[in-house]
Backbone as CSV, one residue per row, in Angstrom:
resi,resn,N_x,N_y,N_z,CA_x,CA_y,CA_z,C_x,C_y,C_z
1,MET,109.766,108.527,101.315,108.429,108.103,101.717,107.474,108.068,100.523
2,ASN,107.493,109.143,99.731,106.580,109.196,98.590,106.866,108.075,97.603
3,THR,108.152,107.798,97.384,108.526,106.717,96.476,108.031,105.376,96.991
4,ARG,108.164,105.147,98.314,107.704,103.882,98.876,106.185,103.739,98.759
5,LEU,105.457,104.809,98.992,104.002,104.745,98.866,103.587,104.405,97.436
6,HIS,104.271,104.980,96.461,103.957,104.666,95.067,104.309,103.212,94.742
7,THR,105.336,102.684,95.377,105.678,101.275,95.186,104.601,100.376,95.774
8,HIS,104.083,100.744,96.941,102.971,100.005,97.530,101.753,100.046,96.613
9,ALA,101.498,101.224,96.049,100.356,101.371,95.140,100.519,100.484,93.915
10,LEU,101.737,100.362,93.417,101.982,99.507,92.259,101.688,98.047,92.585
11,LEU,102.055,97.608,93.782,101.735,96.245,94.207,100.224,96.024,94.216
12,LEU,99.487,96.985,94.775,98.031,96.837,94.836,97.421,96.908,93.444
13,ARG,97.974,97.741,92.579,97.475,97.816,91.202,97.699,96.482,90.489
14,THR,98.806,95.833,90.776,99.054,94.504,90.204,98.013,93.504,90.701
15,GLY,97.672,93.603,91.990,96.632,92.737,92.532,95.286,92.987,91.895
16,SER,94.964,94.251,91.642,93.710,94.594,90.969,93.680,94.031,89.557
17,ALA,94.816,94.118,88.857,94.903,93.568,87.501,94.723,92.058,87.509
18,PHE,95.204,91.409,88.561,95.035,89.969,88.715,93.553,89.605,88.714
19,PHE,92.741,90.393,89.424,91.302,90.141,89.456,90.637,90.422,88.113
20,SER,91.210,91.325,87.342,90.569,91.719,86.079,90.682,90.645,85.002
21,VAL,91.591,89.686,85.162,91.790,88.678,84.116,90.987,87.407,84.374
22,ALA,90.260,87.357,85.486,89.457,86.169,85.785,88.225,86.581,86.571
23,ASP,87.122,85.910,86.329,85.892,86.212,87.054,86.027,85.859,88.536
24,THR,86.786,84.817,88.820,86.944,84.365,90.200,88.405,84.060,90.485
25,ILE,88.910,84.655,91.557,90.240,84.339,92.063,90.041,83.555,93.355
26,THR,90.621,82.373,93.443,90.432,81.542,94.624,91.341,82.005,95.763
27,ARG,91.033,81.552,96.936,91.842,81.874,98.108,93.280,81.376,97.931
28,ALA,93.420,80.174,97.377,94.760,79.615,97.162,95.532,80.430,96.130
29,GLU,94.845,80.904,95.091,95.509,81.713,94.067,95.946,83.058,94.632
30,TRP,95.117,83.646,95.488,95.491,84.920,96.108,96.696,84.744,97.026
31,LYS,96.696,83.664,97.790,97.832,83.383,98.661,99.115,83.236,97.839
32,LYS,99.020,82.541,96.716,100.196,82.344,95.871,100.678,83.674,95.301
33,PHE,99.749,84.532,94.893,100.111,85.849,94.379,100.879,86.649,95.422
34,VAL,100.360,86.677,96.666,101.023,87.454,97.715,102.352,86.814,98.097
35,ASP,102.380,85.501,98.203,103.635,84.823,98.535,104.716,85.136,97.497
36,ASN,104.342,85.096,96.226,105.312,85.351,95.160,105.754,86.809,95.100
37,SER,104.953,87.708,95.688,105.343,89.121,95.735,106.457,89.368,96.746
38,LYS,106.620,88.432,97.698,107.694,88.507,98.702,107.737,89.873,99.383
39,ILE,106.573,90.274,99.904,106.480,91.605,100.490,107.358,91.762,101.722
40,GLU,107.566,90.676,102.468,108.381,90.793,103.674,109.830,91.137,103.338
41,LYS,110.261,90.791,102.128,111.621,91.098,101.685,111.680,92.398,100.903
42,ASN,110.742,92.602,99.992,110.787,93.757,99.098,110.142,95.005,99.674
43,LEU,109.105,94.825,100.482,108.395,95.962,101.069,108.110,95.674,102.541
44,PRO,109.136,95.588,103.370,108.918,95.260,104.782,108.060,96.315,105.472
45,GLY,107.252,95.847,106.407,106.398,96.756,107.167,104.939,96.716,106.777
46,ILE,104.601,96.012,105.678,103.198,95.892,105.273,102.517,94.818,106.118
47,GLN,101.343,95.128,106.650,100.616,94.159,107.451,100.057,93.030,106.595
48,GLY,99.714,93.329,105.338,99.191,92.299,104.454,98.658,92.909,103.173
49,VAL,98.210,92.039,102.288,97.573,92.460,101.041,96.271,91.679,100.925
50,GLY,95.167,92.393,100.793,93.873,91.721,100.838,92.922,92.170,99.755
51,PHE,91.753,91.549,99.777,90.679,91.900,98.856,89.390,92.033,99.647
52,SER,88.714,93.153,99.450,87.429,93.430,100.084,86.347,93.411,99.017
53,LEU,85.377,92.535,99.173,84.314,92.321,98.197,83.073,93.135,98.548
54,ILE,82.440,93.726,97.540,81.165,94.411,97.729,80.041,93.377,97.649
55,ILE,79.120,93.433,98.625,78.027,92.462,98.705,76.697,93.206,98.781
56,PRO,75.862,93.104,97.764,74.528,93.704,97.864,73.742,93.070,99.010
57,LYS,72.889,93.840,99.602,72.110,93.387,100.754,71.370,92.081,100.478
58,LYS,70.785,91.941,99.286,69.988,90.752,98.966,70.835,89.489,98.839
59,LEU,72.168,89.661,98.681,73.055,88.507,98.511,73.872,88.210,99.768
60,LEU,73.623,88.936,100.843,74.459,88.805,102.028,74.412,87.396,102.619
61,GLU,73.212,86.861,102.841,73.102,85.541,103.463,73.728,84.454,102.592
62,GLU,73.520,84.559,101.285,74.135,83.602,100.366,75.654,83.676,100.436
63,HIS,76.173,84.901,100.499,77.618,85.097,100.606,78.163,84.458,101.885
64,ILE,77.487,84.682,103.001,77.953,84.136,104.278,77.970,82.609,104.235
65,ARG,76.930,82.008,103.682,76.890,80.545,103.586,78.027,80.017,102.712
66,ARG,78.330,80.730,101.646,79.392,80.273,100.744,80.745,80.284,101.435
67,ILE,81.059,81.360,102.150,82.351,81.439,102.835,82.410,80.425,103.983
68,GLN,81.312,80.242,104.683,81.289,79.232,105.732,81.540,77.846,105.155
69,GLY,81.031,77.614,103.941,81.234,76.337,103.277,82.654,76.112,102.812
70,GLU,83.457,77.178,102.784,84.864,77.063,102.397,85.759,76.664,103.566
71,GLY,85.131,76.399,104.715,85.917,75.972,105.870,86.024,76.999,106.972
72,PHE,85.144,78.001,106.958,85.139,79.041,107.989,83.751,79.104,108.623
73,PRO,83.404,78.111,109.452,82.032,78.015,109.982,81.605,79.201,110.836
74,ASN,82.552,79.938,111.386,82.220,81.087,112.237,82.249,82.413,111.477
75,TYR,82.406,82.342,110.164,82.488,83.566,109.364,81.193,84.371,109.464
76,ARG,81.350,85.677,109.563,80.227,86.611,109.540,80.733,87.917,108.964
77,VAL,79.809,88.754,108.517,80.148,90.113,108.089,79.800,91.036,109.245
78,TYR,80.760,91.809,109.682,80.536,92.669,110.847,81.116,94.063,110.586
79,PRO,80.632,95.078,111.283,79.636,95.048,112.351,78.226,94.771,111.821
80,ALA,77.378,94.236,112.691,76.009,93.945,112.300,75.261,95.249,112.023
81,GLY,74.196,95.152,111.238,73.393,96.332,110.937,72.723,96.202,109.586
82,ASN,71.705,96.988,109.393,70.937,96.957,108.145,71.471,98.034,107.207
83,ARG,72.162,97.604,106.144,72.748,98.539,105.190,72.409,98.096,103.772
84,ASP,72.385,99.042,102.836,72.058,98.709,101.448,73.128,97.848,100.805
85,ILE,74.396,98.161,101.099,75.495,97.334,100.616,76.447,97.058,101.768
86,TYR,77.124,95.948,101.635,78.130,95.567,102.613,79.438,95.338,101.857
87,THR,80.533,95.457,102.579,81.805,94.981,102.045,82.363,94.010,103.061
88,SER,83.212,93.122,102.594,83.795,92.152,103.510,85.221,91.836,103.091
89,VAL,86.100,91.789,104.072,87.464,91.319,103.832,87.390,89.799,103.673
90,VAL,87.532,89.328,102.447,87.442,87.887,102.193,88.810,87.245,102.032
91,TYR,89.807,88.016,101.566,91.174,87.533,101.463,92.098,88.536,102.147
92,LEU,93.061,88.040,102.905,94.095,88.896,103.471,95.296,88.021,103.815
93,GLU,96.338,88.184,103.049,97.554,87.398,103.240,98.717,88.303,103.639
94,PRO,99.607,87.800,104.484,99.609,86.466,105.081,98.460,86.311,106.079
95,PHE,97.911,85.100,106.151,96.738,84.839,106.965,97.168,84.548,108.405
96,SER,97.780,85.551,109.019,98.341,85.445,110.363,97.244,85.631,111.404
97,TYR,97.633,85.506,112.679,96.666,85.685,113.758,96.017,87.065,113.697
98,ARG,96.829,88.107,113.526,96.267,89.456,113.476,95.336,89.606,112.274
99,ASN,95.770,89.116,111.121,94.972,89.310,109.913,93.691,88.489,109.917
100,ARG,93.689,87.369,110.593,92.451,86.589,110.697,91.363,87.379,111.417
101,ARG,91.766,88.287,112.306,90.793,89.112,113.025,90.024,90.044,112.084
102,ALA,90.607,90.338,110.910,89.974,91.269,109.967,89.012,90.590,109.014
103,MET,89.043,89.260,108.922,88.190,88.569,107.955,86.721,88.834,108.264
104,GLY,85.988,89.267,107.251,84.572,89.576,107.410,84.269,91.009,107.798
105,TYR,85.304,91.804,108.058,85.060,93.180,108.491,84.559,94.037,107.337
106,ASP,83.494,94.779,107.581,82.921,95.696,106.595,83.589,97.055,106.760
107,MET,84.659,97.285,106.022,85.395,98.544,106.138,84.549,99.739,105.716
108,TYR,83.571,99.490,104.838,82.736,100.581,104.334,81.810,101.131,105.415
109,SER,81.677,100.408,106.507,80.827,100.865,107.611,81.495,101.966,108.430
110,ASP,82.802,102.168,108.230,83.540,103.191,108.955,83.745,104.399,108.049
111,SER,83.416,105.587,108.530,83.435,106.780,107.675,84.830,107.134,107.175
112,THR,85.855,106.938,107.991,87.218,107.276,107.569,87.679,106.359,106.453
113,ARG,87.435,105.073,106.609,87.794,104.128,105.560,86.939,104.359,104.312
114,ARG,85.649,104.612,104.513,84.728,104.777,103.376,85.141,105.948,102.486
115,LYS,85.624,107.033,103.080,86.052,108.184,102.281,87.161,107.786,101.315
116,ALA,88.143,107.013,101.778,89.234,106.577,100.908,88.752,105.552,99.893
117,MET,87.855,104.663,100.301,87.328,103.651,99.390,86.543,104.308,98.256
118,ASP,85.764,105.324,98.586,85.003,106.044,97.554,85.931,106.803,96.618
119,GLY,86.966,107.427,97.176,87.905,108.171,96.338,88.634,107.272,95.356
120,SER,89.057,106.108,95.823,89.759,105.179,94.928,88.837,104.704,93.819
121,ARG,87.574,104.472,94.158,86.583,104.022,93.166,86.275,105.099,92.138
122,ASP,86.024,106.309,92.603,85.579,107.366,91.690,86.672,107.786,90.714
123,TYR,87.938,107.784,91.160,89.016,108.318,90.335,90.005,107.253,89.864
124,ASP,89.723,105.985,90.187,90.563,104.866,89.758,92.019,105.107,90.126
125,ILE,92.242,105.401,91.405,93.587,105.665,91.906,93.795,104.915,93.222
126,ALA,95.056,104.823,93.624,95.371,104.334,94.958,95.109,105.462,95.952
127,MET,94.400,105.156,97.014,94.006,106.189,97.968,94.310,105.731,99.386
128,LEU,94.926,106.618,100.167,95.198,106.353,101.575,94.041,106.840,102.436
129,SER,93.734,106.087,103.461,92.721,106.516,104.419,93.335,107.482,105.418
130,GLY,92.483,108.074,106.227,92.952,108.818,107.379,93.379,107.864,108.485
131,LYS,93.714,108.426,109.616,94.167,107.653,110.770,93.035,106.792,111.312
132,VAL,93.321,105.511,111.543,92.320,104.587,112.073,92.980,103.677,113.105
133,ALA,92.127,102.967,113.846,92.575,101.842,114.665,92.240,100.583,113.879
134,LEU,93.245,99.842,113.467,93.023,98.641,112.677,92.344,97.564,113.522
135,VAL,91.490,96.768,112.888,90.846,95.668,113.610,91.859,94.582,113.946
136,GLN,93.053,94.646,113.359,94.108,93.685,113.688,94.730,93.933,115.055
137,GLU,94.485,95.112,115.639,95.132,95.422,116.910,94.611,94.541,118.046
138,THR,95.524,94.211,118.951,95.184,93.485,120.171,95.493,94.410,121.341
139,ASN,95.658,93.843,122.514,95.999,94.666,123.680,97.497,94.860,123.830
140,GLU,98.285,94.273,122.922,99.732,94.368,123.001,100.287,95.136,121.802
141,ASP,101.290,95.981,122.067,101.974,96.730,121.014,100.978,97.457,120.106
142,VAL,100.073,98.208,120.711,99.035,98.906,119.957,99.668,100.023,119.133
143,GLN,99.304,100.101,117.860,99.859,101.097,116.947,98.731,101.815,116.212
144,PHE,99.017,103.051,115.772,98.103,103.756,114.893,98.140,103.092,113.523
145,GLY,97.071,103.265,112.745,97.008,102.594,111.461,96.460,103.469,110.349
146,THR,96.672,103.002,109.137,96.088,103.588,107.939,95.982,102.476,106.912
147,LEU,95.261,102.736,105.823,95.077,101.731,104.777,95.204,102.373,103.411
148,MET,95.601,101.564,102.429,95.645,102.010,101.048,94.723,101.117,100.219
149,TYR,93.927,101.757,99.334,92.952,101.038,98.508,93.192,101.285,97.029
150,VAL,92.992,100.242,96.236,92.956,100.340,94.779,91.692,99.626,94.314
151,PRO,90.899,100.226,93.423,89.622,99.628,93.041,89.771,98.405,92.144
152,VAL,88.804,97.523,92.234,88.657,96.395,91.314,87.295,96.549,90.649
153,TYR,87.295,96.662,89.319,86.045,96.833,88.568,85.666,95.535,87.864
154,LYS,84.390,95.401,87.589,83.918,94.269,86.794,84.470,94.412,85.379
155,SER,85.086,93.353,84.891,85.877,93.445,83.664,85.044,93.731,82.421
156,HIS,83.755,93.428,82.446,82.941,93.573,81.236,82.234,94.919,81.176
157,MET,82.500,95.816,82.127,81.773,97.075,82.190,82.686,98.255,81.911
158,PRO,82.180,99.334,81.293,83.000,100.524,81.013,83.311,101.293,82.288
159,ILE,84.441,101.983,82.293,84.845,102.750,83.480,85.436,104.109,83.071
160,SER,84.875,104.709,82.050,85.414,105.974,81.539,85.006,107.177,82.367
161,THR,83.885,107.084,83.088,83.381,108.212,83.865,83.179,107.775,85.315
162,ILE,82.991,108.759,86.185,82.742,108.441,87.597,81.489,107.585,87.732
163,GLU,80.439,107.940,86.992,79.190,107.179,87.073,79.401,105.733,86.634
164,GLU,80.163,105.540,85.569,80.435,104.183,85.099,81.283,103.414,86.114
165,ARG,82.238,104.092,86.713,83.076,103.418,87.703,82.271,103.034,88.936
166,ARG,81.346,103.878,89.336,80.497,103.538,90.481,79.619,102.325,90.178
167,ALA,79.157,102.217,88.950,78.321,101.085,88.562,79.130,99.802,88.412
168,ALA,80.401,99.944,88.066,81.227,98.770,87.750,82.027,98.243,88.933
169,ILE,82.045,98.969,90.061,82.918,98.578,91.160,82.540,97.201,91.708
170,LYS,83.554,96.393,91.904,83.383,95.025,92.425,83.943,94.895,93.831
171,GLY,85.017,95.618,94.101,85.660,95.543,95.407,86.938,96.352,95.393
172,ARG,87.779,96.118,96.367,89.064,96.817,96.443,90.165,95.857,96.876
173,VAL,91.307,95.983,96.234,92.532,95.395,96.762,93.124,96.431,97.712
174,TYR,93.617,95.977,98.841,94.054,96.958,99.835,95.176,96.402,100.700
175,SER,95.841,97.317,101.380,96.834,96.957,102.385,96.567,97.752,103.653
176,PRO,96.532,97.079,104.795,96.515,97.783,106.081,97.942,98.001,106.560
177,TYR,98.174,99.138,107.174,99.509,99.448,107.683,99.435,99.781,109.166
178,ARG,100.216,99.068,109.955,100.482,99.479,111.335,101.674,100.427,111.244
179,MET,101.478,101.672,111.661,102.424,102.723,111.294,103.833,102.501,111.828
180,ASN,103.986,102.003,113.049,105.338,101.761,113.553,106.047,100.713,112.709
181,ASP,105.317,99.654,112.341,105.898,98.609,111.502,106.237,99.144,110.122
182,LEU,105.323,99.943,109.556,105.561,100.510,108.224,106.797,101.406,108.222
183,MET,106.897,102.300,109.208,108.019,103.231,109.238,109.329,102.515,109.536
184,LYS,109.278,101.479,110.347,110.485,100.693,110.597,110.963,100.040,109.305
185,GLY,110.005,99.550,108.490,110.364,98.941,107.217,110.963,99.950,106.247
186,ILE,110.504,101.198,106.314,111.010,102.230,105.414,112.338,102.800,105.910
187,LEU,112.430,103.039,107.215,113.595,103.735,107.766,114.733,102.806,108.146
188,GLY,114.441,101.527,108.344,115.479,100.607,108.772,116.001,100.988,110.149
189,ARG,117.305,101.124,110.286,117.928,101.458,111.574,118.159,102.960,111.737
190,TRP,117.528,103.736,110.846,117.716,105.197,110.908,117.399,105.761,112.292
191,GLY,116.336,105.271,112.915,115.926,105.803,114.213,116.720,105.259,115.386
192,LYS,117.676,104.344,115.121,118.455,103.726,116.195,119.805,104.405,116.408
193,MET,120.101,105.444,115.638,121.389,106.110,115.766,121.561,106.673,117.181
194,LYS,122.797,106.564,117.709,123.082,107.011,119.072,123.477,108.481,119.127
195,THR,123.992,109.014,118.018,124.421,110.410,117.988,123.723,111.139,116.846
196,LYS,123.620,112.447,116.987,122.991,113.301,115.984,121.619,112.749,115.567
197,ARG,120.869,112.361,116.566,119.584,111.727,116.296,118.540,112.754,115.874
198,ILE,117.647,112.311,115.008,116.543,113.146,114.527,115.237,112.565,115.060
199,HIS,114.442,113.423,115.632,113.123,113.031,116.119,112.115,113.263,114.992
200,LEU,111.478,112.200,114.533,110.518,112.284,113.432,109.115,111.977,113.931
201,LYS,108.198,112.845,113.589,106.782,112.590,113.820,106.050,112.714,112.482
202,VAL,105.079,111.844,112.270,104.264,111.881,111.059,102.820,112.127,111.466
203,TYR,102.209,113.125,110.828,100.838,113.507,111.152,99.940,113.352,109.928
204,ASP,98.698,113.038,110.170,97.688,112.955,109.124,97.056,114.330,108.910
205,GLU,97.389,114.969,107.796,96.808,116.241,107.348,97.283,117.467,108.119
206,ARG,97.306,117.403,109.452,97.665,118.595,110.239,98.379,118.166,111.503
207,ILE,99.149,119.085,112.065,99.895,118.782,113.281,99.004,118.978,114.504
208,SER,98.688,117.880,115.147,97.928,117.892,116.387,98.093,116.533,117.046
209,ASP,97.811,116.458,118.339,97.933,115.188,119.044,96.990,114.140,118.457
210,ARG,95.813,114.562,118.045,94.817,113.616,117.530,95.204,113.055,116.169
211,SER,96.003,113.783,115.406,96.352,113.337,114.058,97.719,112.656,113.981
212,LEU,98.374,112.455,115.136,99.689,111.826,115.146,99.600,110.372,114.673
213,LEU,100.366,110.049,113.634,100.417,108.690,113.102,101.646,107.923,113.581
214,TYR,102.761,108.637,113.748,104.014,107.953,114.074,104.919,108.893,114.841
215,ASP,105.592,108.339,115.854,106.564,109.079,116.648,107.787,108.190,116.800
216,SER,108.903,108.600,116.199,110.093,107.745,116.190,110.670,107.527,117.585
217,GLN,110.367,108.409,118.522,110.939,108.289,119.863,109.867,108.060,120.916
218,ILE,108.761,107.459,120.533,107.648,107.318,121.467,108.015,106.476,122.678
219,ASN,108.962,105.555,122.497,109.383,104.691,123.606,110.709,105.117,124.210
220,ASP,111.175,106.310,123.845,112.457,106.790,124.351,112.368,107.075,125.846
221,THR,113.402,106.669,126.577,113.444,106.992,127.998,113.950,108.405,128.234
222,VAL,114.668,108.969,127.236,115.141,110.345,127.322,114.278,111.208,126.414
223,LYS,113.532,112.097,127.000,112.629,112.943,126.240,113.349,114.204,125.781
224,SER,113.122,114.560,124.531,113.764,115.762,124.000,112.930,116.987,124.303
225,ALA,113.607,118.118,124.324,112.903,119.388,124.504,112.792,120.060,123.147
226,ASP,111.988,119.471,122.266,111.847,120.033,120.927,111.313,121.454,121.027
227,SER,111.939,122.371,120.347,111.485,123.756,120.345,111.139,124.149,118.922
228,PRO,110.235,125.131,118.729,109.829,125.525,117.380,110.984,125.892,116.471
229,CYS,112.047,126.488,117.028,113.153,126.932,116.185,113.995,125.758,115.688
230,ARG,113.832,124.597,116.298,114.609,123.429,115.895,113.766,122.455,115.086
231,ASN,112.526,122.789,114.816,111.627,121.900,114.090,111.579,122.260,112.615
232,TYR,111.374,121.240,111.799,111.236,121.457,110.359,110.182,120.490,109.850
233,SER,109.165,121.012,109.181,108.060,120.174,108.713,108.054,120.103,107.188
234,ILE,107.827,118.902,106.672,107.769,118.673,105.231,106.453,117.966,104.909
235,PRO,105.629,118.532,104.027,104.403,117.833,103.625,104.710,116.810,102.534
236,ILE,104.107,115.654,102.647,104.180,114.620,101.622,102.762,114.376,101.121
237,GLU,102.532,114.539,99.827,101.200,114.338,99.269,101.175,113.111,98.369
238,PHE,100.131,112.331,98.533,99.966,111.116,97.745,98.511,111.037,97.287
239,ASN,98.283,111.364,96.032,96.934,111.300,95.445,95.884,112.007,96.297
240,GLY,96.242,113.184,96.786,95.302,114.000,97.537,95.390,113.840,99.038
241,LYS,96.061,112.820,99.525,96.246,112.636,100.967,97.566,113.266,101.380
242,LYS,97.531,114.087,102.440,98.735,114.777,102.899,99.161,114.251,104.261
243,TRP,100.431,113.876,104.351,101.072,113.587,105.626,102.103,114.669,105.884
244,LEU,102.175,115.119,107.125,103.179,116.103,107.519,104.270,115.397,108.311
245,HIS,105.525,115.565,107.861,106.673,114.978,108.530,107.368,116.085,109.321
246,SER,107.405,115.948,110.618,108.022,116.941,111.486,109.341,116.391,112.023
247,PHE,110.439,117.115,111.735,111.776,116.696,112.147,112.307,117.655,113.203
248,SER,112.996,117.125,114.204,113.694,117.957,115.178,114.915,117.207,115.675
249,ARG,115.940,117.969,116.070,117.182,117.360,116.554,117.018,116.972,118.015
250,LEU,117.564,115.806,118.373,117.573,115.383,119.767,118.895,115.771,120.428
């Protein structure tokens, strides 16, 4: 798991570097970058790879008109509200039905996402958010979610200190993860074994019903009687974010 998360971070760091070599990356160029990364083959389970732009309040209306002029007449930044700065998901590939629902979303308006976005900015690292409900969710196959962020800084500004990084931040390259899809991509058919099966649960920070991110047997018709003596928990830490993996025999 830790190795896969670092591989995801490397992909996002590559995307951030892509932005650093040009003042403007077009939608078509971003699509080509993600297509050439072949994430569905190399890193199955990722919902997408996107870019969230920081928009000062005074530039919000101009920004909305510009994106609408690119062929998205219904584009808006949401949720509505009076804030000093806004962020907006302007690119997210593949541009599928679910991912189109995220376009224009101000992730910084949500405290759980904002904590990870601030951490990635201040320390120039890949940072995972806590447990969230992704805006990509519909009424079908609802899954728990999390996101990973890597900062994008303005190329002409210094970033040696936290203060400089805060002044230079331009946006974030990020990936949203639907946890069942992500774990299926990592585990493959591991959870489909008929004998000697292992029940895996993944928790955000601590073991509780509210922090449950993934349950390998959530749709099982045969429920196990997991007991404390048969459980084994392993913490996985990634740049300050801890996931607890709880294993038990079925």
